[in-house]
C-alpha positions in Angstrom: -18.8 34.6 -52.2 -16.0 32.8 -50.1 -17.0 32.8 -46.5 -14.8 35.0 -44.4 -14.3 32.4 -41.5 -13.1 30.0 -44.5 -10.9 33.0 -46.0 -9.2 33.6 -42.6 -8.7 29.8 -42.2 -6.8 29.6 -45.4 -4.8 32.5 -44.8 -3.7 31.4 -41.4 -2.4 28.1 -42.9 -0.6 29.8 -45.7 0.6 32.9 -44.2 4.0 33.4 -43.1 4.6 32.9 -39.5 6.7 36.0 -37.9 9.0 35.8 -35.4 8.2 36.2 -31.8 11.6 38.1 -31.3 12.3 40.6 -34.4 8.6 40.0 -35.7 10.1 39.4 -39.1 8.3 37.3 -41.8 11.9 35.7 -42.9 11.1 32.5 -41.1 10.8 28.8 -42.2 9.8 25.3 -40.5 12.3 24.0 -38.3 11.0 20.8 -37.3 8.8 19.5 -34.6 8.8 19.2 -30.6 6.3 17.3 -28.8 3.9 17.3 -32.2 4.5 21.4 -32.3 5.4 23.0 -35.4 8.6 25.3 -35.0 10.0 28.1 -37.0 13.6 29.4 -37.7 13.9 33.2 -38.2 16.6 33.7 -40.8 16.9 37.5 -39.5 17.9 36.9 -36.1 18.0 33.0 -35.8 15.6 32.9 -33.0 13.6 29.3 -32.9 10.2 29.7 -31.6 6.7 27.6 -31.9 3.0 28.3 -32.2 2.5 26.8 -28.5 4.7 27.8 -25.6 4.4 25.3 -22.3 6.0 28.4 -19.9 3.0 30.8 -21.2 0.2 28.1 -20.8 -2.0 27.0 -18.2 0.2 24.1 -16.4 -1.7 21.4 -14.6 -0.5 20.8 -10.9 1.9 18.0 -10.1 -0.4 16.4 -7.9 -3.2 16.2 -10.7 -0.5 14.7 -12.9 0.4 12.1 -10.4 -3.1 11.4 -9.4 -3.8 10.7 -13.1 -0.8 8.4 -13.5 -1.4 6.4 -10.3 -5.2 6.2 -10.0 -6.6 6.8 -13.5 -3.6 4.8 -14.9 -3.1 7.4 -17.7 0.3 6.9 -19.4 3.0 9.4 -20.0 2.5 9.6 -23.9 -0.9 10.1 -23.3 -0.5 13.2 -20.8 2.1 14.2 -22.8 -0.5 14.4 -26.0 -2.8 16.1 -23.6 -1.3 18.6 -22.2 1.4 19.2 -25.4 4.8 18.6 -23.7 7.0 16.0 -24.1 7.2 12.8 -22.3 10.4 14.0 -20.4 8.5 17.2 -19.1 5.6 15.1 -17.7 8.2 13.0 -15.7 10.4 16.1 -14.6 7.2 17.6 -13.1 6.4 14.1 -11.1 10.0 14.2 -9.8 9.2 17.4 -8.3 6.3 16.2 -5.8 7.2 16.2 -2.1 4.7 15.1 0.5 4.7 16.3 3.9 1.5 15.0 5.2 1.2 11.4 6.8 -2.1 11.3 8.3 -5.4 11.6 7.0 -7.5 14.7 8.7 -10.5 14.6 6.8 -12.6 12.2 9.3 -14.7 12.8 12.1 -13.7 11.8 15.5 -15.3 8.6 16.7 -14.8 4.8 17.3 -12.9 2.9 15.1 -11.5 -0.2 14.9 -7.6 -0.2 13.7 -5.6 -2.5 11.6 -1.9 -1.9 11.8 1.3 -3.6 9.9 4.6 -2.6 8.5 5.2 -3.9 4.4 8.7 -3.7 3.1 9.5 -2.8 -0.8 13.5 -3.1 -0.7 15.5 -3.7 2.5 15.4 -1.4 5.2 12.9 0.3 3.1 9.0 0.5 3.8 6.0 1.7 5.1 3.8 1.7 8.5 0.3 1.6 7.9 -2.7 2.3 9.9 -6.0 1.6 8.5 -9.4 2.0 10.4 -12.7 0.5 10.0 -15.7 3.0 11.1 -18.7 0.9 12.5 -20.7 4.1 12.1 -20.3 4.6 8.4 -19.1 1.0 7.3 -16.3 2.2 5.6 -12.5 1.5 5.5 -10.0 4.5 5.5 -6.1 5.0 5.9 -5.3 6.8 8.7 -1.8 7.2 9.2 1.5 5.9 6.9 4.9 6.6 7.9 8.1 5.7 6.4 10.4 3.3 8.5 13.6 1.6 8.1 12.5 -1.2 10.4 9.5 -1.8 12.7 9.5 -1.6 16.3 7.1 -1.9 19.0 8.0 1.2 20.5 7.0 3.1 17.1 3.4 1.1 17.0 3.2 2.4 20.7 3.5 6.1 19.4 1.5 6.4 16.6 -1.1 4.5 18.8 -1.2 7.1 21.3 -1.5 9.8 18.3 -4.3 8.2 16.7 -6.2 7.6 20.1 -5.6 11.4 21.2 -6.9 12.5 17.4 -9.8 9.7 17.1 -10.6 9.6 20.7 -11.9 5.9 20.8 -10.1 2.7 19.6 -12.7 -0.3 20.3 -10.4 -3.0 19.1 -6.8 -3.8 17.2 -5.9 -6.2 14.7 -2.3 -6.9 14.1 0.4 -9.6 13.2 2.6 -11.3 16.0 5.5 -9.2 17.5 7.4 -10.1 20.5 5.4 -8.2 23.3 3.4 -5.7 21.1 -0.1 -7.5 22.0 0.8 -7.4 25.8 1.1 -3.6 25.7 -2.6 -3.5 24.5 -4.1 -5.6 27.3 -6.8 -3.1 28.0 -8.1 -3.3 24.6 -9.6 -6.3 22.8 -6.8 -7.3 20.3 -7.3 -10.0 17.5 -4.1 -11.8 16.1 -4.4 -12.0 12.5 -5.0 -15.9 11.8 -3.2 -15.7 8.2 0.0 -14.5 10.3 -0.6 -17.4 12.9 -0.9 -19.8 9.7 2.3 -18.5 8.3 4.4 -19.0 11.3 3.5 -22.8 11.5 4.1 -22.9 7.9 7.7 -21.4 8.0 8.4 -23.9 11.2 6.6 -26.9 9.4 7.0 -26.4 5.7 3.8 -26.6 3.5 4.1 -30.1 3.0 5.8 -31.7 6.1 6.9 -35.4 6.0 6.5 -36.8 9.6 3.2 -37.8 10.7 3.3 -36.0 13.8 4.0 -32.7 11.9 1.5 -33.3 9.5 -1.2 -33.5 12.6 -0.1 -30.5 13.9 -0.3 -28.6 10.8 -3.9 -30.0 10.6 -4.6 -28.8 14.0 -2.9 -25.1 13.5 -5.5 -25.2 10.2 -8.5 -25.8 12.4 -8.1 -22.0 13.9 -10.3 -20.8 11.0 -13.1 -23.4 11.7 -13.2 -24.9 15.3 -13.8 -23.0 18.6 -10.9 -22.5 21.3 -12.0 -25.2 23.4 -11.6 -28.0 20.5 -8.3 -26.9 19.4 -6.3 -26.7 22.9 -7.9 -30.1 23.3 -6.5 -31.5 20.2 -3.2 -29.8 21.1 -3.2 -31.4 24.5 -3.9 -34.9 23.0 -1.1 -34.4 20.4 1.5 -33.3 22.8 0.7 -36.5 25.0 0.9 -38.8 21.9 4.6 -37.5 20.8 5.8 -36.0 24.2 8.5 -38.9 24.3 9.8 -38.0 20.4 10.0 -34.0 21.3 12.0 -34.8 24.3 14.7 -36.5 21.9 18.2 -34.8 22.2 21.3 -35.2 20.2 24.8 -35.2 21.7 22.7 -34.1 25.2 22.4 -30.3 23.6 20.3 -30.2 20.9 16.5 -31.4 20.3 16.0 -33.5 17.2 12.7 -32.1 16.7 13.1 -28.5 17.6 11.0 -27.0 14.7 8.1 -29.2 15.8 8.3 -28.0 19.5 8.7 -24.2 18.4 5.6 -24.8 16.3 3.8 -26.2 19.2 4.5 -23.5 21.7 3.7 -20.8 19.1 0.3 -22.3 18.7 -0.3 -23.0 22.2 1.0 -19.4 23.5 -1.0 -17.4 20.9 -4.2 -19.2 21.0 -5.7 -16.9 23.1 -5.5 -13.6 20.7 -7.0 -16.3 17.8 -10.2 -15.9 19.0 -10.7 -12.2 20.1 -13.5 -11.7 17.3 -15.6 -14.5 19.4 -15.0 -13.6 22.6 -16.3 -9.6 21.7 -18.8 -10.7 19.4 -20.9 -7.6 19.9 -18.1 -6.1 18.0 -17.3 -6.7 14.4 -13.8 -7.6 14.4 -12.2 -8.6 11.5 -10.1 -11.9 11.6 -7.2 -11.0 9.5 -5.5 -8.0 8.1 -6.5 -8.9 4.6 -8.1 -5.0 4.1 -4.4 -4.0 4.6 -2.6 -6.4 2.8 -4.7 -5.8 -0.1 -3.1 -2.1 -0.2 0.4 -3.6 0.2 -0.1 -5.8 -3.1 -1.1 -2.7 -4.8 2.0 -0.8 -3.5 4.6 -3.4 -4.7 2.9 -4.3 -8.0 3.0 -0.6 -8.4 6.9 -0.4 -7.6 7.7 -3.6 -9.4 6.0 -2.4 -12.9 7.8 0.5 -12.8 11.1 -0.3 -12.3 12.7 2.2 -14.7 12.0 5.2 -12.6 13.9 6.5 -9.5 13.4 5.0 -6.3 12.0 8.4 -5.1 9.1 8.4 -8.0 8.1 5.0 -7.2 7.7 6.4 -3.4 5.7 9.0 -4.2 3.4 6.9 -6.3 3.1 4.6 -3.5 2.1 7.6 -1.1 -0.5 9.1 -3.4 -2.1 5.5 -4.0 -2.3 5.4 0.2 -3.5 8.9 0.3 -6.2 8.0 -2.4 -7.2 4.6 -1.4 -11.0 4.7 -0.1 -11.3 0.9 0.4 -14.9 0.3 0.1 -15.6 -3.1 1.7 -17.5 -5.7 0.0 -19.7 -8.2 1.5 -17.6 -11.2 0.9 -14.6 -9.3 2.8 -17.0 -8.4 5.5 -17.8 -12.2 6.1 -14.3 -13.6 5.9 -12.8 -10.8 7.6 
């Protein structure tokens, strides 16, 4: 005796599909869309299919974007999972809008604030504020803001916002901007040593040819390893030995070694902020902005990989990546800062 379930399975496979509009049996196959069979009614010429996206359970747009950005699920895989076309998934992601630009899932407490701005294209970037919580030993993104260019006033405004929200900011780590570090005179402020090294490299190049510039670049690299007194003494000795050469002018107006003079003054004036992590050793203060720069590299790699997407879509991916980034610190990062 034929099994009843098997009988209905065979009947379902070979039975004529009825039209969803006029319920006629005069239908025929009319191709596939999104791997679903379509049927054409010969009576009313209405095209129907077995599965309808409009009447199904739609996944939320933020779920689609989270799977695409964080779980790295491809468009074709999502289209097969939700039985829709690839274009439908892209259009759903195009409709995503973000209005929130700060994290409100954190309890107030002491934080060490890292802040920096990264640019994707000209006049198009992010100002990101990231916090280290000594109590829970975790990183968390606190604030992200779209900017056309960075200014000290914007840093000051968002610093006041975070200060009122999380009550106590015990230290700050940032890169060099004119007068920015002077604004936070009452808080331990650490200048990112990697940015300090980049300033010297930009002025002297990676492989300087003159002996005096080679020795100056070597002294600037000592900031990672030697105490402040040794570096300051080495700068004084270097300046006394090369003072006559540094004062040479051409046409009585231009210094011949102007870039070497700028590099020396830059290291000398910023040296006091490079050793804040030692002066306040009772607080674990990172020496660099590496925790924040790692996020910037992920954002730029995402934006570079998906060049075919619209600019706003790449922007949404970056926002989603920032929002969902937990940033657990490893022991190596904690030691190197």
